[in-house]
N, C-alpha and C positions, 0 to 999 in steps of 0.2 A: 274182655267184653267184645261181643259182636253184634251190630245193628243189621237186621234185616228188613228189607222192604217186602211187605206182605200184602196179600190180596184175599178177600174172602170169595165164597161162590156167589155174592151178589155184586161182585166187582167193586167192594170198597176198598181202597188202597189205604195202608198205614204203615208204619215203621214200629219196631219193637227192638229192644236190647236183650240179649241172652248172654249167660256166663259162657257158653261154648256152643259149637255147631250140634253136638249130641245133646247138649241141654235143650235146644230148641226141638230137636227130633223126639226126645222124649215127651216134652210137654205136649207137643202137636199131637203125639200117638194117644195121649191121655185125654185129650179133648179140652186141654187147660188153656190154650191159644184161642182167644176168641176175638171177633171184630168189634172195636168200640163203637162203631155206628149201628151194627143191627143184632150183636151178640151171637153171631154164626160161629160155629167152631170148624165149619168148613174152610179152612185157611190154608194157604200154600205161599212159598216162597216166590217173590217177582224177580225177574233178571235184573240185576243191577251191577253197575261197574264198581270195582273196589276202590277204596279211597287208599291210595299209597301216599305216604308222607315221604317227601324228598329229603336229601340230607342237607342240602344247601338252598337258602333263599335266595332268588335271583334279586339284586337290586335293580331298581328302574334305571334305565339310561340316563345319563347326564342330561340330554336334551330333553327328554320326557319330563324330568324333574323340573327344569326350568320352565317348560311349557305348563305343568300343572301349577306351579308357584305363580307364573304370570296371570293363569286363569283366574286362581284364588284371590290374588291381589286386585284384579279387575273386578271380581264380584263385590268384595269388600268395598271397593270404592265406590261402585254403584248403590249398594246400600246404604252408604254414608251420605252420599250426595243426595239420594231421594228423601233422607231423613231431613237433612239441613235444608232442602229446598221446600218441603211440604209439612214440616213439624214445627211447633212453636219453641224456641229456645228459651228456657226458664233459669239457665244458670245454675247456681248452687241452691236454688230453691226446688229441685227436681223432686226430692223425696216429700216434702210438703205438699207440693202441687199435685203429684201423683196421688197421694192419699186424699187429697181434698176432692180431686176428679173422681176416684173411686168411690168416696162416701158421699158424693152429690153435693158437696159444699161449693164446688167450682164447675164452671160449664165444661161439658165433655168435649175433648179435643186431643189430638196427638201432640205430645210433648217431648223434648229431649233436653239433657242437661248434665249436670254433675252430681254424684251422690258418692259418699264414703262406702266402703264394703260393709260397715255395720248397719248403715241406713238401707242398703239394698236387701241385706238379709231380713230386716225388719218387715220391709215392704213385701217381700216373698211370703213370710211366716204369716203375715195378715192377709195373704191372697190377693195383694196389689200387684197386677200384671206388670213386669218391667224386664227388660233385657239389655244388655250392653251392646253398645254399637261394634261393629268390628274394628279392630285396630289397624292401622296400614303400616306396612314397613316403612322405614326411612327411606325418603327420596335419594336415590344415589346420585343425583346431580347436585344435591345440596350438601353431599358430604365433604368434609375437610373445607 
């Protein structure tokens, strides 16, 4: 299969897949390749860089990996801190309270707490919005 970047005589750009280069040539000559935007059959190939797959995937440098991990940990910590400072903690009553808020039986407010995987699945199945807080890696200063 080959993918071509194409353009019609009205300057609409689009892509299409063909079994081979000759397959494209044959279909274009018979007027079978048409623009999906305006149905023009005046279509030609655009210049495009080939997508060449390499044989080896380069792993990120160890320093880059550490930097990415530190950034992700910091972002997770900031999300958790925001929730803990601005939402009401409801403990293991989270599933019940989230459902009550969703159904209007409890005042609308942002909450967090604990729920079993089964409770979370039931909430999501019923359209009650909820999401897990990001977990944080163990603090290396507290290890051992």
